N, C-alpha and C positions, 0 to 999 in steps of 0.2 A: 878613276871616279866615273860613275855613270851620271850623265847630265840630261835632264829633261828640257827640251826646247818647247816652251808653251806658246803656240801660235796656231791660228787657223790656216796658215799658209805653209803647205807641205814643201813648197819650193824653197822657202826661207829656211826651214829646218834642214833641208839637204845642203844648202849653202853653209850653214853653221857646222854641220857634220863634217863636210869637206875641210873646213877651216881648222878643225881640231883632230884630224886623223893622227893617230899615234900618241895623242895627249889625253883625250877624253873619249869615252864611249857616249855618243849622243843619240838620244831617242826623241822622236817627235810625239808630242802630246797635244791633241787638239781640244784643249779646255777653253771654253769661252769665259773670259774675264770681264768684269764690269769695266767700262771706260771711265776711269777717274778723270776729273777735270782739275787742271792746275796750269799755271802759265809756264811751268818748268817741266820739260819732257822727262827729266830725271825723277821728279816726284810722281808723275803719271806712271812711269815704269815701276817705281817703288811700290805704289798702290796695287798695281796688277801682280807684282811678285808676291806681296804679302797675301793677297787673295789666293793665288795659285799654290803657294806653300801651305797655306791652311788646308787646302783641298787635297794636296798630294803628299805632303810631308816627306819630300826628298829634294836633293839639290836640283835647282832649275834656273833657267834664265827666261826673261821676257824682255821685250824692247818697246820703245815708243820713239817716234820720229816727228820732228817739226820742221817747218820752213819758216825762216825769220827774214823778213824784208825790212831793211833799215829805214827806207823812206816812209814805210807804213807803220812805224813804231813797233816793229817786230811781228806784225800781222802777216800771215795767219797763225804763226807760232805753233803751239801744241795742238791747235785745232785744225791743222793742215788737212787731215783726211776729210773732215766735215766740210771745210771750205772747198776742197776739190770736188766733193759730191754735190755741192750746192751751186757755186758760181763758176767753178772750174777755171781753167787757164784763161779763158776769154774774160771772165770777171776780174781776175788778177790783173790782166793787161789793161783792162778798162780803168781800174784804180790807179795804174801806173802811167796813164796818158799824161804827157807833159812833164813827167818827173825825170830829172836828170840823174839823180843818184839811184843807180840800179843795183847797188850792192845787196847781197842776200847770203844766207847760209842755211844749209841743212844741218840739223843736229839729231843724232841718234843716241839714246841712252839705253844701255843694257843693264838690267837689274838682275843680279845673281843672288838667289836666296838659298840658304841652308840653315841648319839648326842654330848656328851662332849669329844669325842676322842677315841683313840685306846690304849689299855693296852695289854702287852704281858706277858704271864705266861709260865715258862719253866719247863720241867721235864727231868732229865738225868738218864739213866740206864747204869752204868759202866759194862764192861765185857771184854771178850777176843774172838779173832777169832780162831776157831778150825776147824778140819775136820768135814764134815757133819755128824750129828746125829739127829735122831728123825723123826717122820712122821707128826707131827702137824704143824700148822702155815703156813707161806708163806714167800716169799722173802728171807731175810737174816737169818730168824729164825734157820735154820739147822746149820749155821756156827757161830752163836753168842751165847756164853755161859755166863751165869750169875750164880755165886756161884756154878760152877761145872756142870751145866746142860745147854744144849742149850734151846733156847726158843721153839724149835720144839719138845723137850722132855717133855715140861710142858703141863698139861691140860690147856685148854683155860681160865678157870676161874682163875687159878693161875697166868698165864701170864698177864691177864687183871688187876689183883690186883697189880702186882709189876712193870708193864711196865712204860716206859718213858711217854706215854700218860696219864696213871693213875696219875703219879706224877705231870704232868702239870695241869691236871684236879683238883687235890687236891689243888694246889696253887691257882687256879681260885676260887674253892669253898670256901676256907678260906677267900679270898678277898671279895667275894660276901657276905658271912656271916657278915664280919666286916662292909661292906657298909650298910647292913640292920640295924645294930645296931646304926650306927652314923647318 
């Protein structure tokens, strides 16, 4: 099967292509999708997938990611990119001043669309919010720790292997393999 990865990020499309070598033929499509609003990243991804499928009429995936901080009631959630662009890590840390519960998680939802509908696959990476450490990565990576290290302290290959996106891609890959057998 030929699969379109709909994203403005060519690097993300390459990461997906490497993940599916030998299973799917992956093509990057830089279609701009409206940014649907919902508290659930799966529903945001579903909306983008519906839009993209309407435009392209072929099998495709889109994704959406959120950062959910327990002590902040799940904020910034599915609005993580907007919050990163407006208050950034400094703003998140300001909101967390004096807060002892530092638990958080990243969630990525991958929406797969084809003629028979849309399916959503999720990946979650649990962690904690910490003071900035590390020089790698981007966005929240310096303040999000997984098993004692921030994502910004991990080499890219390691981060890519354990990430929320990798976990969602693995769920999708498992489903695709089962689909091919049945």
